[in-house]
C-alpha positions as CSV (number, residue, x, y, z in Angstrom):
1,I,10.2,11.5,-13.5
2,A,10.6,11.8,-9.7
3,W,9.6,8.9,-7.4
4,T,7.0,11.0,-5.7
5,S,5.5,12.0,-9.1
6,V,5.1,8.4,-10.0
7,W,3.1,7.7,-6.9
8,I,0.8,10.7,-7.5
9,I,0.2,9.7,-11.1
10,L,-0.5,6.1,-9.9
11,L,-3.0,7.3,-7.3
12,A,-4.8,9.6,-9.8
13,H,-5.0,6.8,-12.4
14,C,-6.2,4.3,-9.8
15,T,-9.2,6.4,-8.7
16,A,-10.2,7.0,-12.3
17,I,-10.6,3.4,-13.5
18,S,-11.0,1.3,-10.4
19,Q,-12.5,-2.1,-11.4
20,T,-11.9,-4.5,-8.6
21,V,-13.0,-4.4,-5.0
22,V,-9.9,-4.5,-2.8
23,T,-10.1,-4.9,1.0
24,Q,-8.1,-3.8,3.9
25,E,-8.5,-3.1,7.6
26,S,-10.1,0.3,8.3
27,S,-7.8,1.1,11.2
28,L,-5.1,-0.4,13.3
29,T,-3.3,0.6,16.5
30,T,0.1,-0.4,17.8
31,S,2.4,0.7,20.6
32,P,5.8,2.3,19.9
33,G,8.3,-0.4,19.0
34,G,5.5,-2.8,18.1
35,T,5.0,-4.7,14.8
36,V,1.9,-4.3,12.7
37,K,0.8,-5.9,9.4
38,L,-1.5,-4.0,7.1
39,T,-3.0,-6.4,4.5
40,C,-4.6,-5.9,1.1
41,G,-7.0,-8.4,-0.4
42,S,-8.9,-8.6,-3.7
43,S,-12.4,-9.7,-4.7
44,T,-10.9,-11.4,-7.8
45,G,-9.0,-14.0,-5.7
46,A,-5.6,-14.3,-4.2
47,V,-3.2,-11.4,-4.5
48,T,0.2,-12.5,-5.9
49,T,3.5,-10.9,-6.8
50,S,2.0,-10.4,-10.3
51,N,-0.3,-7.8,-8.9
52,Y,2.7,-5.6,-8.0
53,A,1.3,-4.3,-4.7
54,N,2.2,-0.7,-4.1
55,W,2.0,1.0,-0.6
56,V,1.7,4.7,-0.2
57,Q,1.8,6.7,3.1
58,E,-0.1,9.9,3.6
59,K,0.5,12.2,6.5
60,S,-1.5,15.3,7.2
61,Y,-0.4,18.3,5.2
62,Q,2.4,16.3,3.4
63,V,2.9,14.9,0.0
64,H,2.2,11.1,-0.4
65,T,5.3,9.0,0.1
66,G,5.8,5.9,-1.9
67,L,6.9,3.2,0.4
68,I,6.8,-0.1,-1.4
69,G,6.5,-0.9,-5.1
70,G,6.3,-4.2,-7.0
71,T,5.2,-6.0,-3.8
72,N,8.5,-5.9,-2.0
73,Y,10.7,-3.1,-3.5
74,R,11.4,-0.4,-0.9
75,G,11.5,3.1,-2.3
76,P,14.6,5.4,-2.1
77,G,15.0,6.7,1.4
78,V,12.2,4.6,2.9
79,P,13.2,3.3,6.4
80,A,14.1,-0.4,6.6
81,H,11.4,-1.1,9.1
82,F,8.8,-1.0,6.2
83,T,8.7,-4.2,4.3
84,G,6.3,-5.5,1.6
85,S,5.4,-9.1,0.9
86,V,2.6,-11.5,0.1
87,L,1.1,-13.3,3.1
88,G,-1.3,-16.1,2.2
89,D,-3.7,-14.6,-0.3
90,K,-3.1,-11.0,0.5
91,A,-0.4,-8.4,0.0
92,A,1.1,-7.1,3.2
93,L,2.9,-4.1,4.5
94,T,4.8,-4.9,7.7
95,I,6.0,-2.1,10.0
96,T,8.5,-3.4,12.5
97,G,9.5,-1.2,15.4
98,A,6.7,1.3,14.8
99,Q,7.3,4.8,15.8
100,P,4.9,7.7,16.5
101,E,6.0,9.3,13.2
102,D,4.7,6.2,11.3
103,E,1.1,7.3,12.3
104,A,-0.5,8.0,8.9
105,V,-3.0,6.8,6.4
106,Y,-1.7,4.0,4.2
107,Y,-3.0,3.2,0.7
108,C,-2.6,0.0,-1.2
109,A,-2.8,-0.3,-5.0
110,L,-2.9,-3.5,-7.0
111,L,-2.2,-4.0,-10.7
112,Y,-4.6,-6.1,-12.9
113,S,-4.3,-6.8,-16.6
114,S,-7.6,-8.1,-18.0
115,Q,-7.4,-10.8,-20.6
116,F,-9.2,-8.3,-22.9
117,H,-6.4,-5.7,-22.5
118,T,-2.8,-5.9,-23.4
119,D,-0.1,-5.4,-20.8
120,T,0.2,-1.8,-22.1
121,T,-3.3,-1.0,-20.9
122,P,-3.3,-2.2,-17.2
123,W,-6.1,-1.8,-14.8
124,Y,-5.4,-0.6,-11.4
125,S,-7.5,-0.9,-8.2
126,L,-7.2,1.3,-5.2
127,I,-8.6,0.4,-1.9
128,I,-10.0,2.4,0.9
129,P,-7.1,3.5,3.0
130,V,-6.2,2.2,6.5
131,L,-5.4,4.6,9.3
132,L,-2.6,3.4,11.6
133,H,-2.5,4.9,15.1
134,V,0.7,4.5,17.1
135,A,-0.3,5.0,20.7
136,K,2.3,7.1,22.6
137,Y,1.4,5.3,25.8
138,P,0.6,1.5,25.9
């Protein structure tokens, strides 16, 4: 199964059974060359590496691009200026040296396994996306 297909399946699954309120900035702006951190929090408490944060980029009229999986795994062909981590009690996507082509909508998905469900029946939560605007002129 192709990497892109996995992300599309994940997003479709997330919207179908969303259970947890997950929060993130509604929009952010940075200048070319700037660094920006997009964060992803949860109503159920601190986000940890066990939530396997996934970050997806959506540009107008293009297929969703999987950027980060499993909190900090960069997908094939994803530029090195995208990094995933956990900062404090939130998952974070850091874009270092932002470029105009990074202007997009970014989605975060978190994995939750309820104590009443086995690991083979995970629950996913999908947050409202964040729009990143990279200003061409500071």
